[in-house]
C-alpha positions, 0 to 999 in steps of 0.5 A: 744815677745817669751822671754816675754811669756817664762819667764812669763810662768816660774814664773806661773809654779813656782808659782803654784808649790810653791802653791802645795808644801805649800799646802800639807804641810799646810793641815794635820797641820790644819786638824789634829791638835790633835795627831792621836790615830787610829792605822790603820791610824798611821800605815798607816802614818808610812808606806807612806813615804817608799812607796813614796820614793820606787815609786819614786826610783824604776823605776828610778834605773831599767831605769838608764841603758840601759839594764833592766838586768844590772838594775836588777843585780845591783838592786838585789845587792843593794837589799842583802846588804841592807837586811843584814844591810850594809851601804849606801856607801857599798851598792851603791858601789857594786850595781854600780860594780854588774851592771858594771860587768853585762854590762862587761859580757854581751858585752863580750858574746854578 
């Protein structure tokens, strides 16, 4: 009986997530039938994906390691290289190397 309840709860949760995802994607198409002409609103919509991506990625980057200092070193290395126009692979590898080096230095000193 308990397994049946768990399976039905899973499908209810999956259905709710599906509906929420659909509504989030469908509502803008029904509300904005014409091209948005307001300059402020267009610039707001332009920057929303970057803000959402940052809000999802930054906490994960800071809490990915056991130490906030190590995460900050890796994040700083990634930010500097990304600002200088390096590619995604180079930025990722350099951030991992910087975090690994910081971990090694912390273990060596402490």
